[in-house]
Each structure stands twice: as structure tokens, then as C-alpha cells.
N, CA, C and O atoms as a GROMACS GRO file, in nm:
protein
  440
    1MET      N    1  -0.318   1.759   1.493
    1MET     CA    2  -0.339   1.791   1.353
    1MET      C    3  -0.320   1.668   1.265
    1MET      O    4  -0.396   1.646   1.171
    2THR      N    5  -0.218   1.587   1.295
    2THR     CA    6  -0.189   1.469   1.216
    2THR      C    7  -0.306   1.371   1.217
    2THR      O    8  -0.343   1.317   1.112
    3ALA      N    9  -0.363   1.348   1.334
    3ALA     CA   10  -0.475   1.253   1.343
    3ALA      C   11  -0.593   1.300   1.258
    3ALA      O   12  -0.655   1.220   1.189
    4PHE      N   13  -0.622   1.430   1.263
    4PHE     CA   14  -0.732   1.484   1.182
    4PHE      C   15  -0.703   1.472   1.033
    4PHE      O   16  -0.791   1.440   0.954
    5ALA      N   17  -0.578   1.499   0.995
    5ALA     CA   18  -0.540   1.487   0.853
    5ALA      C   19  -0.552   1.343   0.806
    5ALA      O   20  -0.605   1.317   0.698
    6PHE      N   21  -0.504   1.247   0.888
    6PHE     CA   22  -0.513   1.106   0.850
    6PHE      C   23  -0.658   1.059   0.843
    6PHE      O   24  -0.696   0.988   0.749
    7ILE      N   25  -0.739   1.096   0.940
    7ILE     CA   26  -0.880   1.055   0.940
    7ILE      C   27  -0.954   1.118   0.821
    7ILE      O   28  -1.030   1.050   0.752
    8GLY      N   29  -0.932   1.245   0.798
    8GLY     CA   30  -0.994   1.312   0.683
    8GLY      C   31  -0.949   1.251   0.552
    8GLY      O   32  -1.030   1.231   0.462
    9ALA      N   33  -0.818   1.220   0.541
    9ALA     CA   34  -0.766   1.158   0.420
    9ALA      C   35  -0.830   1.021   0.398
    9ALA      O   36  -0.866   0.985   0.286
   10ALA      N   37  -0.843   0.945   0.505
   10ALA     CA   38  -0.904   0.812   0.493
   10ALA      C   39  -1.048   0.821   0.445
   10ALA      O   40  -1.089   0.747   0.356
   11LEU      N   41  -1.124   0.910   0.504
   11LEU     CA   42  -1.264   0.925   0.463
   11LEU      C   43  -1.274   0.973   0.319
   11LEU      O   44  -1.359   0.926   0.243
   12ALA      N   45  -1.186   1.066   0.280
   12ALA     CA   46  -1.189   1.116   0.142
   12ALA      C   47  -1.148   1.006   0.044
   12ALA      O   48  -1.209   0.994  -0.063
   13GLU      N   49  -1.047   0.928   0.079
   13GLU     CA   50  -1.004   0.820  -0.010
   13GLU      C   51  -1.112   0.713  -0.024
   13GLU      O   52  -1.142   0.669  -0.134
   14ILE      N   53  -1.170   0.673   0.087
   14ILE     CA   54  -1.273   0.570   0.083
   14ILE      C   55  -1.395   0.620   0.005
   14ILE      O   56  -1.450   0.547  -0.077
   15ALA      N   57  -1.437   0.744   0.031
   15ALA     CA   58  -1.552   0.798  -0.041
   15ALA      C   59  -1.524   0.808  -0.191
   15ALA      O   60  -1.610   0.776  -0.273
   16GLY      N   61  -1.404   0.852  -0.227
   16GLY     CA   62  -1.368   0.862  -0.368
   16GLY      C   63  -1.366   0.726  -0.436
   16GLY      O   64  -1.418   0.711  -0.547
   17CYS      N   65  -1.307   0.629  -0.372
   17CYS     CA   66  -1.304   0.495  -0.428
   17CYS      C   67  -1.444   0.433  -0.432
   17CYS      O   68  -1.478   0.361  -0.526
   18PHE      N   69  -1.524   0.462  -0.330
   18PHE     CA   70  -1.660   0.408  -0.328
   18PHE      C   71  -1.743   0.465  -0.443
   18PHE      O   72  -1.829   0.396  -0.496
   19ALA      N   73  -1.716   0.590  -0.482
   19ALA     CA   74  -1.789   0.648  -0.596
   19ALA      C   75  -1.764   0.566  -0.721
   19ALA      O   76  -1.857   0.542  -0.799
   20PHE      N   77  -1.640   0.523  -0.742
   20PHE     CA   78  -1.610   0.438  -0.857
   20PHE      C   79  -1.673   0.299  -0.840
   20PHE      O   80  -1.722   0.241  -0.937
   21TRP      N   81  -1.670   0.246  -0.720
   21TRP     CA   82  -1.734   0.117  -0.690
   21TRP      C   83  -1.883   0.124  -0.722
   21TRP      O   84  -1.939   0.034  -0.785
   22ALA      N   85  -1.947   0.234  -0.679
   22ALA     CA   86  -2.090   0.250  -0.704
   22ALA      C   87  -2.120   0.254  -0.853
   22ALA      O   88  -2.217   0.194  -0.899
   23TRP      N   89  -2.037   0.324  -0.928
   23TRP     CA   90  -2.057   0.333  -1.073
   23TRP      C   91  -2.033   0.198  -1.140
   23TRP      O   92  -2.116   0.152  -1.218
   24LEU      N   93  -1.919   0.135  -1.110
   24LEU     CA   94  -1.879   0.014  -1.182
   24LEU      C   95  -1.941  -0.115  -1.129
   24LEU      O   96  -1.961  -0.209  -1.205
   25ARG      N   97  -1.971  -0.120  -1.000
   25ARG     CA   98  -2.021  -0.245  -0.942
   25ARG      C   99  -2.168  -0.239  -0.902
   25ARG      O  100  -2.234  -0.343  -0.896
   26LEU      N  101  -2.219  -0.120  -0.875
   26LEU     CA  102  -2.357  -0.108  -0.830
   26LEU      C  103  -2.450  -0.050  -0.936
   26LEU      O  104  -2.569  -0.031  -0.912
   27GLY      N  105  -2.394  -0.021  -1.054
   27GLY     CA  106  -2.476   0.029  -1.164
   27GLY      C  107  -2.523   0.173  -1.149
   27GLY      O  108  -2.621   0.212  -1.213
   28LYS      N  109  -2.456   0.253  -1.066
   28LYS     CA  110  -2.492   0.394  -1.052
   28LYS      C  111  -2.447   0.473  -1.174
   28LYS      O  112  -2.371   0.423  -1.257
   29SER      N  113  -2.494   0.594  -1.185
   29SER     CA  114  -2.461   0.682  -1.297
   29SER      C  115  -2.310   0.709  -1.302
   29SER      O  116  -2.245   0.718  -1.198
   30PRO      N  117  -2.255   0.722  -1.424
   30PRO     CA  118  -2.113   0.760  -1.435
   30PRO      C  119  -2.083   0.896  -1.372
   30PRO      O  120  -1.967   0.928  -1.346
   31LEU      N  121  -2.186   0.975  -1.348
   31LEU     CA  122  -2.166   1.105  -1.282
   31LEU      C  123  -2.112   1.089  -1.140
   31LEU      O  124  -2.060   1.185  -1.082
   32TRP      N  125  -2.125   0.971  -1.084
   32TRP     CA  126  -2.070   0.946  -0.951
   32TRP      C  127  -1.918   0.968  -0.948
   32TRP      O  128  -1.863   0.997  -0.841
   33ILE      N  129  -1.851   0.956  -1.062
   33ILE     CA  130  -1.706   0.973  -1.059
   33ILE      C  131  -1.664   1.119  -1.040
   33ILE      O  132  -1.551   1.145  -0.999
   34VAL      N  133  -1.752   1.214  -1.069
   34VAL     CA  134  -1.717   1.356  -1.052
   34VAL      C  135  -1.686   1.386  -0.904
   34VAL      O  136  -1.577   1.434  -0.874
   35PRO      N  137  -1.779   1.359  -0.812
   35PRO     CA  138  -1.742   1.381  -0.671
   35PRO      C  139  -1.634   1.284  -0.625
   35PRO      O  140  -1.557   1.314  -0.533
   36GLY      N  141  -1.628   1.167  -0.689
   36GLY     CA  142  -1.523   1.071  -0.654
   36GLY      C  143  -1.384   1.127  -0.681
   36GLY      O  144  -1.294   1.114  -0.598
   37ILE      N  145  -1.367   1.188  -0.796
   37ILE     CA  146  -1.237   1.248  -0.831
   37ILE      C  147  -1.206   1.364  -0.737
   37ILE      O  148  -1.092   1.378  -0.692
   38ALA      N  149  -1.304   1.447  -0.708
   38ALA     CA  150  -1.283   1.558  -0.615
   38ALA      C  151  -1.241   1.505  -0.478
   38ALA      O  152  -1.152   1.561  -0.413
   39SER      N  153  -1.304   1.399  -0.434
   39SER     CA  154  -1.273   1.341  -0.305
   39SER      C  155  -1.131   1.284  -0.304
   39SER      O  156  -1.060   1.298  -0.204
   40LEU      N  157  -1.089   1.222  -0.414
   40LEU     CA  158  -0.954   1.168  -0.421
   40LEU      C  159  -0.849   1.280  -0.425
   40LEU      O  160  -0.738   1.263  -0.374
   41CYS      N  161  -0.883   1.394  -0.484
   41CYS     CA  162  -0.793   1.510  -0.481
   41CYS      C  163  -0.780   1.563  -0.338
   41CYS      O  164  -0.670   1.597  -0.294
   42LEU      N  165  -0.891   1.570  -0.267
   42LEU     CA  166  -0.888   1.612  -0.127
   42LEU      C  167  -0.802   1.517  -0.045
   42LEU      O  168  -0.724   1.561   0.039
   43PHE      N  169  -0.816   1.388  -0.069
   43PHE     CA  170  -0.736   1.286  -0.001
   43PHE      C  171  -0.587   1.313  -0.020
   43PHE      O  172  -0.510   1.314   0.076
   44ALA      N  173  -0.546   1.336  -0.145
   44ALA     CA  174  -0.404   1.359  -0.173
   44ALA      C  175  -0.354   1.485  -0.102
   44ALA      O  176  -0.244   1.485  -0.048
   45TRP      N  177  -0.433   1.591  -0.102
   45TRP     CA  178  -0.394   1.714  -0.035
   45TRP      C  179  -0.381   1.693   0.116
   45TRP      O  180  -0.285   1.739   0.177
   46LEU      N  181  -0.477   1.624   0.175
   46LEU     CA  182  -0.474   1.601   0.320
   46LEU      C  183  -0.350   1.523   0.362
   46LEU      O  184  -0.298   1.544   0.472
   47LEU      N  185  -0.301   1.433   0.277
   47LEU     CA  186  -0.182   1.356   0.313
   47LEU      C  187  -0.055   1.440   0.311
   47LEU      O  188   0.049   1.394   0.358
   48THR      N  189  -0.062   1.562   0.258
   48THR     CA  190   0.056   1.648   0.262
   48THR      C  191   0.066   1.725   0.394
   48THR      O  192   0.168   1.787   0.421
   49LEU      N  193  -0.038   1.722   0.476
   49LEU     CA  194  -0.043   1.805   0.598
   49LEU      C  195   0.034   1.749   0.718
   49LEU      O  196   0.092   1.828   0.793
   50PRO      N  197   0.039   1.616   0.742
   50PRO     CA  198   0.110   1.568   0.861
   50PRO      C  199   0.257   1.608   0.861
   50PRO      O  200   0.322   1.612   0.756
   51ALA      N  201   0.308   1.638   0.980
   51ALA     CA  202   0.448   1.677   0.995
   51ALA      C  203   0.536   1.554   0.986
   51ALA      O  204   0.549   1.478   1.083
   52SER      N  205   0.597   1.534   0.872
   52SER     CA  206   0.689   1.424   0.851
   52SER      C  207   0.790   1.467   0.746
   52SER      O  208   0.755   1.533   0.648
   53ASP      N  209   0.915   1.430   0.767
   53ASP     CA  210   1.018   1.467   0.672
   53ASP      C  211   1.017   1.378   0.547
   53ASP      O  212   1.068   1.417   0.442
   54GLN      N  213   0.958   1.260   0.558
   54GLN     CA  214   0.953   1.167   0.446
   54GLN      C  215   0.809   1.129   0.415
   54GLN      O  216   0.732   1.091   0.504
   55ALA      N  217   0.772   1.140   0.288
   55ALA     CA  218   0.637   1.106   0.246
   55ALA      C  219   0.607   0.959   0.272
   55ALA      O  220   0.499   0.924   0.319
   56GLY      N  221   0.702   0.871   0.241
   56GLY     CA  222   0.679   0.728   0.258
   56GLY      C  223   0.647   0.688   0.400
   56GLY      O  224   0.561   0.603   0.423
   57ARG      N  225   0.716   0.750   0.496
   57ARG     CA  226   0.687   0.719   0.637
   57ARG      C  227   0.548   0.767   0.676
   57ARG      O  228   0.476   0.698   0.748
   58SER      N  229   0.511   0.884   0.628
   58SER     CA  230   0.377   0.936   0.656
   58SER      C  231   0.271   0.846   0.593
   58SER      O  232   0.170   0.817   0.657
   59TYR      N  233   0.294   0.802   0.470
   59TYR     CA  234   0.197   0.714   0.402
   59TYR      C  235   0.186   0.580   0.474
   59TYR      O  236   0.077   0.525   0.487
   60ALA      N  237   0.299   0.528   0.520
   60ALA     CA  238   0.297   0.400   0.592
   60ALA      C  239   0.217   0.413   0.721
   60ALA      O  240   0.137   0.325   0.754
   61ALA      N  241   0.238   0.522   0.794
   61ALA     CA  242   0.164   0.543   0.918
   61ALA      C  243   0.015   0.561   0.888
   61ALA      O  244  -0.070   0.513   0.963
   62TYR      N  245  -0.015   0.630   0.780
   62TYR     CA  246  -0.154   0.653   0.740
   62TYR      C  247  -0.227   0.521   0.713
   62TYR      O  248  -0.348   0.512   0.734
   63GLY      N  249  -0.155   0.420   0.666
   63GLY     CA  250  -0.218   0.292   0.630
   63GLY      C  251  -0.302   0.232   0.741
   63GLY      O  252  -0.410   0.179   0.714
   64GLY      N  253  -0.256   0.239   0.863
   64GLY     CA  254  -0.333   0.183   0.974
   64GLY      C  255  -0.462   0.259   0.998
   64GLY      O  256  -0.566   0.200   1.029
   65VAL      N  257  -0.456   0.391   0.984
   65VAL     CA  258  -0.576   0.474   1.000
   65VAL      C  259  -0.674   0.441   0.888
   65VAL      O  260  -0.795   0.434   0.911
   66TYR      N  261  -0.622   0.422   0.767
   66TYR     CA  262  -0.708   0.386   0.654
   66TYR      C  263  -0.782   0.255   0.682
   66TYR      O  264  -0.903   0.245   0.659
   67ILE      N  265  -0.712   0.156   0.732
   67ILE     CA  266  -0.774   0.025   0.759
   67ILE      C  267  -0.885   0.038   0.863
   67ILE      O  268  -0.994  -0.015   0.844
   68ALA      N  269  -0.858   0.108   0.972
   68ALA     CA  270  -0.961   0.127   1.075
   68ALA      C  271  -1.080   0.205   1.019
   68ALA      O  272  -1.195   0.174   1.049
   69SER      N  273  -1.052   0.307   0.938
   69SER     CA  274  -1.160   0.387   0.878
   69SER      C  275  -1.243   0.306   0.780
   69SER      O  276  -1.364   0.322   0.772
   70ALA      N  277  -1.177   0.218   0.705
   70ALA     CA  278  -1.249   0.132   0.610
   70ALA      C  279  -1.346   0.039   0.683
   70ALA      O  280  -1.455   0.011   0.634
   71LEU      N  281  -1.305  -0.008   0.799
   71LEU     CA  282  -1.396  -0.093   0.878
   71LEU      C  283  -1.513  -0.013   0.933
   71LEU      O  284  -1.625  -0.065   0.942
   72LEU      N  285  -1.490   0.112   0.970
   72LEU     CA  286  -1.601   0.198   1.010
   72LEU      C  287  -1.696   0.223   0.893
   72LEU      O  288  -1.818   0.222   0.910
   73TRP      N  289  -1.641   0.245   0.774
   73TRP     CA  290  -1.722   0.262   0.653
   73TRP      C  291  -1.806   0.136   0.630
   73TRP      O  292  -1.926   0.145   0.601
   74LEU      N  293  -1.743   0.020   0.642
   74LEU     CA  294  -1.813  -0.108   0.626
   74LEU      C  295  -1.935  -0.113   0.717
   74LEU      O  296  -2.042  -0.156   0.676
   75TRP      N  297  -1.917  -0.070   0.840
   75TRP     CA  298  -2.023  -0.078   0.940
   75TRP      C  299  -2.128   0.031   0.919
   75TRP      O  300  -2.248   0.001   0.914
   76ILE      N  301  -2.086   0.156   0.905
   76ILE     CA  302  -2.180   0.268   0.901
   76ILE      C  303  -2.249   0.283   0.766
   76ILE      O  304  -2.370   0.300   0.759
   77VAL      N  305  -2.172   0.275   0.658
   77VAL     CA  306  -2.228   0.299   0.525
   77VAL      C  307  -2.286   0.173   0.463
   77VAL      O  308  -2.394   0.175   0.404
   78GLU      N  309  -2.212   0.061   0.477
   78GLU     CA  310  -2.256  -0.062   0.411
   78GLU      C  311  -2.340  -0.152   0.501
   78GLU      O  312  -2.398  -0.250   0.454
   79GLY      N  313  -2.348  -0.120   0.629
   79GLY     CA  314  -2.435  -0.193   0.719
   79GLY      C  315  -2.387  -0.332   0.758
   79GLY      O  316  -2.466  -0.412   0.807
   80ALA      N  317  -2.258  -0.361   0.738
   80ALA     CA  318  -2.202  -0.491   0.778
   80ALA      C  319  -2.111  -0.468   0.898
   80ALA      O  320  -2.011  -0.398   0.888
   81ARG      N  321  -2.146  -0.526   1.009
   81ARG     CA  322  -2.070  -0.505   1.132
   81ARG      C  323  -1.937  -0.582   1.127
   81ARG      O  324  -1.936  -0.702   1.098
   82PRO      N  325  -1.826  -0.514   1.155
   82PRO     CA  326  -1.696  -0.582   1.158
   82PRO      C  327  -1.696  -0.690   1.267
   82PRO      O  328  -1.756  -0.673   1.373
   83ASP      N  329  -1.629  -0.801   1.239
   83ASP     CA  330  -1.621  -0.908   1.339
   83ASP      C  331  -1.496  -0.889   1.424
   83ASP      O  332  -1.419  -0.794   1.404
   84ARG      N  333  -1.476  -0.978   1.518
   84ARG     CA  334  -1.363  -0.961   1.611
   84ARG      C  335  -1.229  -0.965   1.540
   84ARG      O  336  -1.134  -0.898   1.582
   85TRP      N  337  -1.220  -1.041   1.432
   85TRP     CA  338  -1.093  -1.049   1.358
   85TRP      C  339  -1.065  -0.918   1.286
   85TRP      O  340  -0.949  -0.876   1.276
   86ASP      N  341  -1.168  -0.854   1.236
   86ASP     CA  342  -1.152  -0.721   1.178
   86ASP      C  343  -1.099  -0.623   1.283
   86ASP      O  344  -1.006  -0.546   1.257
   87LEU      N  345  -1.160  -0.627   1.401
   87LEU     CA  346  -1.121  -0.534   1.507
   87LEU      C  347  -0.980  -0.561   1.559
   87LEU      O  348  -0.905  -0.467   1.587
   88ILE      N  349  -0.944  -0.688   1.572
   88ILE     CA  350  -0.809  -0.723   1.615
   88ILE      C  351  -0.708  -0.676   1.509
   88ILE      O  352  -0.605  -0.620   1.543
   89GLY      N  353  -0.739  -0.700   1.383
   89GLY     CA  354  -0.651  -0.657   1.275
   89GLY      C  355  -0.633  -0.506   1.273
   89GLY      O  356  -0.522  -0.457   1.254
   90ALA      N  357  -0.742  -0.433   1.292
   90ALA     CA  358  -0.734  -0.287   1.295
   90ALA      C  359  -0.649  -0.240   1.413
   90ALA      O  360  -0.571  -0.146   1.400
   91ALA      N  361  -0.665  -0.304   1.528
   91ALA     CA  362  -0.586  -0.266   1.646
   91ALA      C  363  -0.437  -0.290   1.620
   91ALA      O  364  -0.354  -0.207   1.659
   92VAL      N  365  -0.404  -0.400   1.557
   92VAL     CA  366  -0.264  -0.428   1.523
   92VAL      C  367  -0.210  -0.321   1.428
   92VAL      O  368  -0.098  -0.273   1.444
   93CYS      N  369  -0.291  -0.285   1.328
   93CYS     CA  370  -0.249  -0.184   1.231
   93CYS      C  371  -0.230  -0.047   1.296
   93CYS      O  372  -0.134   0.024   1.266
   94LEU      N  373  -0.322  -0.010   1.386
   94LEU     CA  374  -0.308   0.120   1.454
   94LEU      C  375  -0.187   0.121   1.547
   94LEU      O  376  -0.124   0.225   1.566
   95THR      N  377  -0.155   0.006   1.605
   95THR     CA  378  -0.032  -0.003   1.684
   95THR      C  379   0.089   0.019   1.595
   95THR      O  380   0.182   0.090   1.633
   96GLY      N  381   0.088  -0.041   1.477
   96GLY     CA  382   0.195  -0.019   1.380
   96GLY      C  383   0.205   0.126   1.337
   96GLY      O  384   0.314   0.180   1.322
   97THR      N  385   0.090   0.188   1.318
   97THR     CA  386   0.087   0.330   1.283
   97THR      C  387   0.158   0.413   1.390
   97THR      O  388   0.240   0.499   1.358
   98ALA      N  389   0.126   0.388   1.515
   98ALA     CA  390   0.186   0.463   1.626
   98ALA      C  391   0.338   0.440   1.631
   98ALA      O  392   0.414   0.534   1.653
   99ILE      N  393   0.380   0.316   1.611
   99ILE     CA  394   0.524   0.286   1.614
   99ILE      C  395   0.596   0.359   1.501
   99ILE      O  396   0.702   0.419   1.522
  100ILE      N  397   0.540   0.355   1.382
  100ILE     CA  398   0.603   0.420   1.267
  100ILE      C  399   0.607   0.571   1.286
  100ILE      O  400   0.712   0.633   1.265
  101TYR      N  401   0.496   0.629   1.323
  101TYR     CA  402   0.488   0.775   1.326
  101TYR      C  403   0.557   0.836   1.448
  101TYR      O  404   0.622   0.940   1.436
  102PHE      N  405   0.545   0.774   1.563
  102PHE     CA  406   0.596   0.834   1.686
  102PHE      C  407   0.728   0.774   1.735
  102PHE      O  408   0.782   0.820   1.836
  103GLY      N  409   0.780   0.674   1.664
  103GLY     CA  410   0.906   0.612   1.706
  103GLY      C  411   1.020   0.712   1.704
  103GLY      O  412   1.025   0.801   1.619
  104PRO      N  413   1.114   0.696   1.798
  104PRO     CA  414   1.227   0.789   1.801
  104PRO      C  415   1.315   0.771   1.677
  104PRO      O  416   1.338   0.659   1.632
  105ARG      N  417   1.363   0.880   1.625
  105ARG     CA  418   1.448   0.877   1.506
  105ARG      C  419   1.582   0.940   1.542
  105ARG      O  420   1.589   1.039   1.614
  106ALA      N  421   1.686   0.880   1.491
  106ALA     CA  422   1.819   0.939   1.509
  106ALA      C  423   1.830   1.064   1.425
  106ALA      O  424   1.777   1.070   1.314
  107ALA      N  425   1.897   1.164   1.477
  107ALA     CA  426   1.915   1.288   1.403
  107ALA      C  427   2.003   1.261   1.281
  107ALA      O  428   2.105   1.192   1.290
  108ALA      N  429   1.964   1.316   1.168
  108ALA     CA  430   2.041   1.299   1.046
  108ALA      C  431   2.173   1.376   1.057
  108ALA      O  432   2.175   1.489   1.106
  109ILE      N  433   2.279   1.315   1.012
  109ILE     CA  434   2.409   1.380   1.012
  109ILE      C  435   2.434   1.434   0.872
  109ILE      O  436   2.435   1.358   0.775
  110PRO      N  437   2.454   1.567   0.860
  110PRO     CA  438   2.473   1.626   0.725
  110PRO      C  439   2.603   1.586   0.662
  110PRO      O  440   2.632   1.627   0.549
   0.00000   0.00000   0.00000
């Protein structure tokens, strides 16, 4: 469930931000921000779904998924193929994501 929430959140965040990019940088209609705002709301909701006791830890783990997803967006939507340094960087980030999210935690003492 967590992987799907993170991937969905990344796609929603990138699509929402891209809507603003299209309006402000590509000269598209200001109406592009309407689905952009909806997409950013979906992104925020999806980030509440992963099982984590702390929002900050969940957001930190999500960061690696966002980076890998942004490179996929670069390739699929923008038509620019990521180079080896992009791929190495994404692999490092996803490794960090796994360490943050799945690392053993000491039980909290009340």
C-alpha cells in the first residue's frame, strides 16, 4: 500500500506542479491551474495513507520516490532520456528511502 501511495503522490505532485509550469513557462491557459490544484490536493491526501507514526519520516522516505518519478516524467512526458548520472542518483535516493522507511526503530518508552 505504501509504495502505491508514494507513487501516486509523486505523479499527482509532478502533474500539479507541471500544470503551473505549463501556464507560467509554456504560455498555456491559466485554466491549467484548475486541474493542477486538484492534483496537488490529491498528492497531499495520498501522503496521509502510508503507515508511519511521524509525518516527517514518511515525507523523507517519499522524497526518493519523488525523485525517481520525476525522472520518469522527464523521459515519458518531456521526451528527454535520463542519463546515467540521473539513474545513479535515483538509485541512491531509493536506497535512502528504503533505509528511512524500513529501518528498525526502537520502541518508544512512555
